Every structure is written in structure tokens, then in C-alpha cells.
C-alpha positions as CSV (number, residue, x, y, z in Angstrom):
1,M,-8.7,-52.3,-14.7
2,K,-6.3,-51.4,-12.2
3,I,-4.1,-49.5,-14.5
4,A,-6.9,-47.6,-16.3
5,F,-8.1,-46.5,-12.5
6,F,-4.5,-45.5,-11.8
7,C,-4.2,-43.4,-15.0
8,L,-7.6,-41.8,-14.2
9,L,-6.4,-41.1,-10.6
10,L,-3.2,-39.2,-12.0
11,I,-5.0,-37.4,-14.6
12,A,-7.5,-36.2,-11.6
13,T,-5.0,-35.5,-9.1
14,N,-2.9,-33.4,-11.6
15,S,-6.1,-31.6,-12.6
16,F,-6.9,-30.5,-9.3
17,G,-3.5,-29.3,-8.6
18,Q,-4.3,-26.6,-10.7
19,F,-6.5,-25.2,-8.2
20,W,-4.1,-25.1,-5.5
21,K,-1.5,-23.3,-7.5
22,K,-0.8,-19.4,-6.7
23,P,-2.4,-17.4,-9.4
24,E,0.4,-15.9,-12.0
25,P,1.4,-12.2,-11.0
26,K,-0.2,-9.9,-13.8
27,T,0.6,-6.5,-14.6
28,V,-2.0,-4.0,-15.9
29,I,-0.7,-1.1,-18.1
30,R,-3.0,1.9,-18.5
31,T,-2.4,5.0,-20.7
32,G,-4.4,7.9,-21.2
33,P,-4.8,11.8,-21.4
34,Y,-5.6,13.6,-18.3
35,I,-7.4,16.9,-16.9
36,G,-6.8,18.5,-13.6
37,I,-7.3,21.7,-11.3
38,Q,-5.0,22.8,-8.7
39,A,-6.0,25.2,-6.2
40,G,-3.4,27.4,-4.2
41,R,-2.1,30.8,-4.6
42,Y,-3.9,30.7,-8.3
43,Y,-6.1,28.2,-9.8
44,T,-4.3,26.2,-12.0
45,L,-5.6,24.0,-15.2
46,E,-3.5,21.3,-16.3
47,A,-3.8,18.7,-19.2
48,G,-1.3,16.0,-20.1
49,M,-0.6,12.1,-20.3
50,E,-0.1,9.6,-17.7
51,R,1.1,5.9,-17.9
52,Q,0.1,3.6,-14.9
53,W,1.7,0.1,-14.1
54,K,-0.2,-1.8,-11.4
55,K,1.3,-5.3,-10.3
56,G,-0.5,-7.8,-8.2
57,K,-4.4,-8.0,-7.2
58,W,-6.2,-6.7,-4.0
59,K,-4.0,-7.8,-1.1
60,N,-0.4,-6.8,-2.4
61,S,-0.9,-4.6,-5.4
62,T,1.7,-1.8,-6.1
63,T,0.9,1.1,-8.8
64,M,3.5,3.4,-10.3
65,A,2.9,5.9,-13.0
66,I,4.8,8.3,-14.9
67,H,3.1,11.7,-16.1
68,G,3.8,14.8,-18.0
69,G,1.6,17.7,-19.1
70,A,1.2,21.6,-19.4
71,N,-0.7,24.0,-17.1
72,A,-1.7,27.6,-16.9
73,A,-2.8,29.7,-14.0
74,I,-4.4,33.2,-14.4
75,G,-5.0,34.9,-11.3
76,L,-5.5,38.8,-10.0
77,E,-2.7,40.1,-8.2
78,Q,-2.6,43.9,-7.0
79,Q,-5.4,44.9,-9.2
80,S,-3.3,43.3,-12.3
81,L,-3.9,40.1,-14.2
82,R,-1.2,37.7,-13.8
83,T,-0.5,34.6,-16.1
84,I,1.8,31.9,-15.5
85,V,2.1,28.7,-17.8
86,G,4.6,25.7,-17.1
87,F,5.1,22.4,-17.6
88,D,5.4,19.5,-15.2
89,M,6.8,15.9,-15.6
90,G,7.1,13.5,-12.7
91,T,6.1,10.2,-11.0
92,W,4.1,8.7,-8.3
93,Y,3.9,5.1,-6.5
94,K,1.4,3.8,-4.1
95,S,1.8,0.4,-2.3
96,G,-1.4,-1.6,-1.6
97,T,-5.0,-1.0,-2.6
98,F,-5.9,1.9,-0.4
99,G,-2.5,3.2,0.3
100,F,-1.3,6.9,-0.1
101,T,0.4,7.9,-3.6
102,Y,3.8,9.5,-3.1
103,G,5.3,11.6,-5.9
104,I,8.0,13.8,-7.2
105,A,7.7,16.0,-10.4
106,G,10.1,18.6,-12.0
107,N,8.7,21.8,-13.0
108,L,9.3,24.8,-15.3
109,R,7.1,28.0,-15.0
110,A,7.1,31.3,-17.2
111,D,5.3,34.5,-16.4
112,L,5.3,35.8,-20.3
113,H,7.6,38.4,-19.2
114,E,11.0,36.6,-20.0
115,N,11.3,35.4,-16.3
116,Y,11.6,31.5,-16.1
117,M,11.7,29.4,-12.7
118,A,12.4,25.5,-12.4
119,G,11.9,23.4,-9.6
120,I,10.7,20.3,-7.9
121,T,7.4,19.4,-6.5
122,P,7.2,16.6,-3.7
123,S,3.4,15.2,-3.0
124,I,1.3,13.2,-1.2
125,G,-2.3,12.1,-2.3
126,F,-4.9,9.4,-2.6
127,K,-6.2,7.5,-5.5
128,V,-9.8,6.6,-6.2
129,L,-10.4,4.4,-9.7
130,Q,-8.8,7.1,-12.0
131,L,-9.5,10.2,-9.5
132,H,-6.1,11.0,-8.2
133,L,-6.3,13.9,-4.9
134,S,-3.1,15.1,-4.2
135,T,-1.4,18.1,-2.1
136,G,2.4,19.2,-2.6
137,Y,4.7,21.9,-2.3
138,Q,6.5,23.4,-5.2
139,I,10.2,24.4,-4.8
140,L,10.9,26.8,-7.5
141,T,14.0,28.8,-8.2
142,P,14.6,31.5,-10.9
143,I,16.7,30.5,-13.8
144,S,16.4,33.3,-16.0
145,G,15.0,36.7,-15.0
146,V,13.6,37.5,-11.4
147,R,11.6,35.6,-9.1
148,F,7.9,36.0,-9.7
149,P,4.8,35.1,-7.7
150,A,3.7,31.6,-8.1
151,T,1.6,29.1,-6.4
152,S,3.7,26.8,-3.9
153,L,1.5,24.9,-1.5
154,F,-1.3,23.5,-3.7
155,L,-4.4,20.9,-3.4
156,G,-5.2,19.1,-6.6
157,A,-7.5,16.8,-8.5
158,R,-6.4,15.2,-11.7
159,Y,-8.8,12.5,-13.7
160,V,-7.3,10.1,-16.1
161,F,-8.9,8.9,-19.4
162,V,-8.0,5.4,-20.0
163,T,-7.7,5.1,-23.9
164,D,-5.3,2.0,-23.8
165,K,-5.2,-1.0,-21.2
166,E,-2.9,-3.8,-21.7
167,V,-2.8,-7.0,-19.2
168,K,0.2,-9.0,-19.1
169,S,1.2,-11.9,-17.1
170,K,4.6,-13.7,-16.0
171,K,5.2,-17.1,-17.0
172,K,7.6,-18.8,-14.6
173,D,10.4,-20.8,-16.7
174,K,10.6,-24.6,-16.1
């Protein structure tokens, strides 16, 4: 009887020990297309793809993402219509559940008159669910042709339509 009681006690303490263990860290990977709008010197529509990696839960979560997409701006300048098309590729990082996002992107812009500019865009923003609100400053320099007017300081909103979600958990080696 004592041996059966000891075995039962050993199994029970081992089972209850599972409740006090820290949960395994999980990584959630989300991928999908996005659409967005930027307001600055011109209104710019953008579309592309984004992939996000989120580690942890509520308290100590971090999110990192990469994105790439095309954009087009149409505006009036001195009674003439100006069209600017471009491509952006970048990354952003967010620490905590309610923290700010900090990002940087590489840009390429063309005005459809054989003038091209390239540059970088540092940005800061806030992400709620899959809506990302951000502001940034485009630092552009001509790489072919002459400098043309383009948006420098902007406010943007981007929404990601998650089409693929994958959950991975780390298992500790014993």
C-alpha cells in the first residue's frame, strides 16, 4: 500500500509541476499583401507584401517585419499634372505590445521623364492589429537626370491582409 501511495504521489507531483513551468516561447509568422496611402506633398497610393515575426505574448513581445511594394503619386504642380512612381523595400521593429514601431526603407522614385532618385526613409509609427500608422522623412538624391519635386515628410496608413499565419514553438534540448 505504501508503494502504491508513493507512486501515486510521485505521478501527481510530476503532473502538477507542469502548471508551474514557464510556457514555451512561441513565434507567430504572418504574411500577406498590404495597401496604404501616404499624405505629404502628394497623395501616394501603395501596395505590396509584408512578413511579420512576433515573439512572445503580452508582456515581453517583440515584432519585426520586412516589406516591399510599389507606389504611385499623382498631383498638381504649377497647373500641370505630375506623376511619380516608385518602389520601397524596408523593415520595422516594435518592442512590447503597445510600443512604437521604428523602421527604415530604401526607395527608388521615377517621374516618367527619365529622371530617377534613390534614397532612404527613416520612420516611426504605431501598429494596432494589422493597421500601421507611421510618419517619416524621405531623403532622396538624383541618380539619373535632375532632381524633381517629391514627397519628403509624410504621414501614412497601411493595412496588411494576413493570408498565411504560422505558429512555431521553441523546444528546449534536454
